[in-house]
C-alpha positions in Angstrom: 2.8 -62.4 -28.5 5.8 -60.5 -27.9 6.7 -57.1 -29.7 5.2 -57.2 -33.0 7.2 -57.8 -36.1 4.3 -57.6 -38.4 0.3 -57.9 -38.3 -2.1 -57.8 -41.0 -5.8 -57.2 -40.0 -8.5 -57.9 -42.6 -6.0 -57.1 -45.5 -7.9 -56.9 -49.0 -6.6 -56.0 -52.4 -8.7 -55.5 -55.6 -7.4 -55.3 -58.8 -9.0 -52.6 -61.4 -10.9 -54.5 -64.1 -10.9 -57.8 -62.3 -13.9 -59.9 -61.3 -15.6 -57.6 -58.8 -17.0 -60.5 -56.8 -13.5 -61.9 -56.1 -10.7 -59.8 -54.4 -7.1 -61.0 -55.1 -6.8 -60.7 -51.4 -9.7 -61.2 -49.2 -9.7 -60.2 -45.5 -6.4 -61.7 -44.5 -5.3 -61.5 -40.9 -2.1 -62.9 -39.5 0.5 -61.8 -36.9 4.4 -62.5 -36.4 6.0 -61.7 -33.2 9.6 -59.9 -33.7 11.9 -62.8 -34.6 9.4 -65.1 -36.0 9.5 -66.7 -39.3 6.2 -67.1 -41.0 5.5 -68.8 -44.4 2.6 -68.4 -47.0 2.0 -71.6 -49.0 -0.8 -72.3 -51.5 -1.5 -73.0 -55.2 -0.3 -70.4 -57.9 -2.6 -67.8 -58.1 -4.1 -67.8 -54.5 -2.6 -64.2 -53.5 0.3 -65.2 -51.4 2.8 -62.9 -53.4 0.1 -60.2 -53.4 0.1 -60.2 -49.6 4.1 -59.9 -49.5 3.6 -56.8 -52.2 1.0 -55.2 -49.9 3.4 -55.5 -46.9 6.1 -53.8 -48.9 4.0 -51.0 -50.1 3.8 -52.3 -53.7 0.1 -52.7 -53.5 -2.5 -50.3 -52.2 -5.1 -51.8 -49.8 -8.8 -51.9 -50.7 -9.2 -52.8 -47.2 -7.5 -53.4 -43.7 -4.3 -52.4 -42.1 -0.5 -53.5 -42.1 1.5 -52.5 -39.0 5.4 -53.2 -39.1 7.3 -53.3 -35.8 4.5 -51.4 -34.3 4.1 -48.7 -36.7 1.2 -48.7 -39.1 2.3 -48.6 -42.6 -0.9 -49.1 -44.6 -4.4 -48.3 -43.4 -7.1 -48.3 -46.0 -9.7 -46.7 -43.7 -7.3 -43.7 -43.0 -6.0 -43.4 -46.6 -2.6 -44.1 -45.1 0.0 -45.4 -47.6 3.7 -45.2 -46.4 6.3 -45.2 -49.3 7.8 -48.5 -49.9 11.4 -47.1 -49.1 10.5 -45.6 -45.8 9.2 -49.1 -44.5 12.4 -50.4 -43.3 11.6 -53.8 -45.2 14.1 -55.9 -46.9 13.0 -58.2 -50.0 14.7 -61.3 -51.6 13.1 -62.6 -54.9 13.8 -65.8 -56.9 15.8 -63.9 -59.3 18.1 -62.6 -56.7 18.6 -59.5 -58.9 22.3 -58.9 -58.0 23.8 -56.0 -59.7 26.1 -57.9 -62.3 28.7 -55.4 -62.8 29.5 -55.0 -58.9 31.3 -57.3 -57.0 29.8 -59.2 -53.9 31.1 -56.7 -51.2 29.6 -53.7 -53.4 26.3 -55.5 -53.8 26.0 -56.1 -50.1 26.8 -52.5 -49.4 24.3 -51.2 -51.8 21.5 -50.2 -49.1 24.2 -48.5 -47.0 25.0 -45.4 -48.9 24.1 -43.2 -45.8 26.6 -45.0 -43.4 30.3 -43.6 -43.2 32.6 -45.7 -45.4 34.3 -47.6 -42.5 30.8 -48.4 -40.8 29.5 -49.9 -44.1 32.5 -51.6 -44.7 32.5 -53.5 -41.1 28.7 -54.1 -41.9 29.5 -55.8 -45.2 31.9 -57.9 -43.7 29.8 -59.2 -40.7 27.1 -59.8 -43.3 29.5 -61.9 -45.5 30.8 -63.6 -42.7 27.2 -64.4 -41.0 26.1 -66.0 -44.5 29.5 -68.1 -44.6 30.7 -66.2 -47.7 33.4 -63.9 -46.5 36.0 -65.3 -48.9 33.7 -64.1 -52.0 33.9 -60.4 -51.3 36.0 -59.5 -54.4 34.1 -61.9 -56.9 31.5 -60.9 -59.3 28.1 -62.5 -59.0 28.6 -64.6 -62.2 31.4 -66.3 -60.5 29.2 -67.6 -57.7 26.8 -70.8 -57.5 23.2 -70.2 -57.6 23.0 -71.0 -53.8 26.0 -68.5 -53.1 24.1 -65.9 -55.1 21.1 -66.5 -53.0 22.9 -66.2 -49.8 24.5 -62.9 -50.9 21.1 -61.6 -51.7 20.1 -62.3 -48.3 23.2 -60.7 -46.8 22.2 -57.7 -48.9 18.8 -57.5 -47.5 19.8 -57.9 -44.1 22.6 -55.4 -44.3 20.5 -52.1 -43.5 19.1 -53.9 -40.5 15.4 -53.9 -41.9 12.5 -54.3 -39.4 11.0 -57.1 -41.6 12.3 -59.3 -44.4 10.1 -60.6 -47.2 11.1 -63.4 -49.3 9.2 -64.6 -52.4 9.9 -67.9 -53.5 13.8 -67.5 -52.9 14.9 -71.0 -53.8 12.8 -71.8 -56.4 15.7 -71.6 -59.2 17.8 -74.2 -57.3 17.6 -77.8 -57.3 15.8 -79.8 -54.5 18.6 -81.1 -52.5 20.3 -77.5 -52.4 16.9 -76.1 -51.6 16.2 -77.9 -48.4 20.0 -77.5 -47.3 19.5 -73.9 -48.1 16.2 -73.6 -46.2 17.8 -74.8 -43.1 20.8 -72.5 -43.4 18.6 -69.4 -44.1 16.5 -70.4 -41.0 19.3 -70.5 -38.9 21.1 -67.3 -40.2 17.6 -65.3 -39.4 16.9 -66.8 -36.1 20.7 -65.7 -35.2 19.8 -62.0 -36.3 16.5 -62.1 -34.6 14.8 -60.6 -37.7 11.3 -61.3 -38.4 10.6 -62.9 -41.9 7.9 -63.8 -44.0 8.3 -66.3 -46.9 6.3 -67.3 -49.9 6.7 -70.6 -51.3 4.5 -73.7 -53.0 6.9 -76.2 -51.6 5.6 -77.9 -48.4 8.8 -79.4 -47.2 10.5 -76.0 -47.5 7.6 -74.3 -45.7 7.9 -76.9 -42.9 11.9 -76.6 -42.7 11.6 -72.6 -42.6 8.4 -71.7 -40.5 7.4 -71.1 -36.9 4.1 -70.4 -38.5 2.6 -71.3 -41.7 -0.4 -69.7 -43.8 -2.1 -72.0 -46.2 -4.0 -69.6 -48.9 -6.7 -70.3 -51.3 -8.5 -68.2 -53.7 -7.3 -64.9 -51.9 -8.3 -66.1 -48.5 -5.9 -67.4 -45.5 -7.4 -70.8 -44.5 -5.5 -71.4 -41.7 -2.4 -69.7 -39.9 -0.8 -72.4 -37.6 2.5 -74.2 -36.7 3.2 -77.3 -39.2 2.1 -79.9 -36.7 -1.4 -78.3 -36.3 -1.7 -77.7 -40.1 -1.0 -81.4 -40.6 -2.9 -83.1 -37.7 -5.7 -80.4 -37.1 -6.7 -78.7 -40.6 -9.2 -76.1 -40.0 -10.7 -76.5 -43.5 -11.1 -79.3 -46.2 -8.9 -77.4 -48.5 -6.0 -77.5 -46.0 -6.3 -81.1 -45.2 -6.3 -82.0 -48.9 -3.5 -79.6 -49.8 -0.9 -80.3 -46.9 0.5 -83.8 -46.5 -0.7 -86.8 -48.8 -4.4 -86.9 -47.8 -7.4 -88.4 -49.3 -11.0 -88.4 -47.9 -13.3 -91.6 -47.5 -17.1 -91.6 -46.7 -17.6 -92.5 -43.0 -20.6 -92.7 -40.6 -20.3 -91.7 -36.8 -22.5 -93.7 -34.6 -22.9 -94.2 -31.0 -21.8 -97.2 -29.4 -23.1 -97.1 -25.9 -21.2 -93.9 -24.5 -18.6 -93.5 -27.1 -18.9 -92.7 -30.4 -17.6 -95.1 -33.1 -16.6 -94.2 -36.7 -18.0 -96.7 -39.5 -15.5 -97.0 -42.3 -14.4 -99.0 -45.5 -12.1 -100.6 -43.4 -14.4 -101.4 -40.5 -15.1 -99.8 -37.3 -12.8 -97.4 -35.5 -13.3 -96.7 -31.8 -11.1 -95.2 -29.0 -10.9 -92.0 -31.0 -9.4 -88.9 -29.5 -11.7 -85.9 -29.8 -14.1 -87.6 -32.3 -17.2 -85.5 -33.1 -20.5 -86.9 -31.9 -23.1 -88.2 -34.7 -25.2 -85.2 -34.5 -22.3 -83.0 -35.7 -23.4 -84.1 -39.2 -26.6 -85.2 -40.9 -27.4 -88.9 -40.1 -23.5 -89.0 -38.8 -22.6 -89.2 -42.5 -19.1 -87.2 -43.1 -15.8 -87.6 -45.0 -12.9 -88.7 -43.0 -9.4 -87.6 -43.8 -7.0 -90.4 -44.1 -3.1 -89.6 -44.3 -0.6 -92.0 -45.9 0.8 -92.5 -42.2 -2.8 -93.4 -41.3 -2.8 -96.6 -43.3 -0.5 -99.6 -42.7 0.3 -102.3 -44.5 -0.6 -105.5 -42.6 -0.8 -109.1 -44.3 -3.0 -110.4 -41.3 -5.8 -107.5 -41.9 -9.2 -109.0 -43.6 -9.2 -105.6 -45.5 -7.5 -105.8 -48.7 -6.7 -103.3 -51.5 -5.2 -103.4 -54.8 -2.0 -101.2 -55.5 -2.8 -98.7 -58.5 0.4 -96.8 -58.2 3.4 -96.8 -56.3 6.5 -94.1 -56.1 9.7 -94.9 -54.6 10.7 -92.5 -51.7 14.1 -93.8 -50.8 13.4 -95.4 -47.6 9.7 -96.0 -48.2 7.2 -96.2 -51.2 4.2 -94.0 -51.3 1.3 -96.5 -52.5 -1.9 -95.6 -53.8 -4.4 -98.2 -53.0 -8.0 -99.2 -54.1 -10.4 -101.1 -52.1 -12.9 -103.5 -53.7 -15.6 -101.0 -52.6 -14.0 -98.4 -55.1 -12.3 -96.0 -52.2 -8.9 -94.9 -52.8 -6.2 -94.4 -50.2 -2.6 -93.8 -50.0 0.0 -95.5 -47.6 3.7 -95.0 -46.6 5.2 -98.3 -46.7 8.9 -99.1 -45.8 10.8 -99.9 -49.2 11.7 -103.6 -48.4 7.8 -104.4 -48.7 8.4 -104.3 -52.6 4.9 -105.3 -53.9 3.9 -105.2 -57.5 1.1 -102.9 -59.2 -1.8 -104.8 -59.4 -1.2 -106.9 -56.2 -3.7 -107.1 -53.3 -2.2 -106.4 -50.1 -3.7 -106.3 -46.5 -4.3 -102.9 -44.8 -5.6 -101.4 -41.8 -5.9 -97.9 -40.3 -4.0 -96.7 -37.6 -5.6 -93.5 -36.8 -5.2 -92.0 -33.2 -7.6 -89.1 -33.9 -10.4 -88.3 -36.3 -10.3 -85.5 -38.6 -13.9 -85.3 -40.4 -15.5 -82.8 -42.8 -19.1 -82.4 -43.8 -19.6 -84.9 -46.8 -19.4 -83.7 -50.1 -21.4 -85.5 -52.8 -19.3 -87.2 -55.5 
């Protein structure tokens, strides 16, 4: 990892009066190199915002330490807790928190009061150009759209040249089309400035659009910290497997066929699997197999049939929820010109190129 942007080592946070057996944040370790963008994702209440608040200095650590740009800012063992304003960290929240009575330029200049006037003005001008809003300098925040206000909040956070930028659900108040566009724009702006940033979101598409590294949190723990491709194709835990993408689990059994392992599934036998575990990885070879919607292909010639229980239109494709005669449920992306009705039986086959298995969970 090049020079460190931010590093968390075994960070834990407990709230007074809360259940002592469950920390709000429990032993979280992650790192971003200078200029990398990270995203924390997970269900609400999983601790992702608390991690951001700990890095900012708004929460004290019960354990572990936080280092920003090579400087320790929190260390529970040493009793170190640097004041939030001394950490050189910029923050952007979902409600933008622009000052309504100050014009755009004055909002962006807010953190630059220590600079000489000419230098501050030049920095404000550069930041507004960077976010594509140079023409709005004299306007008041209420005269801007939500997406423009969010970009001004970003310019204001970047203006003092922070070591690190923290963004908590910054696009959640915006409509879906704008969110995806803004995520791509904001990533480009951050990459241009070379600043390290950590986002919190609950939106997977946003996480994939923004992050070099993505962390999935669950009940205060960081289940996996990886790039999007690895999270999707090589989930480290069952929770990650179920949370990322449209996945279902189906019971399967791994057996040996000569020298090679094969996987017996409700769809028939699968062989030629990359990185297939051996049967002795699980008691009796019995396991649960992760199936993604892109692992199941509609094929009228297939002897395996499934009934369409539900379908949702996604533009170029449908997401079908399908039930086999044996009761197993799977999902499949099907091109939208294959417009079958709910209740119809269609042929399906698996198109897995690698096997992701987990220990069998009793139904």
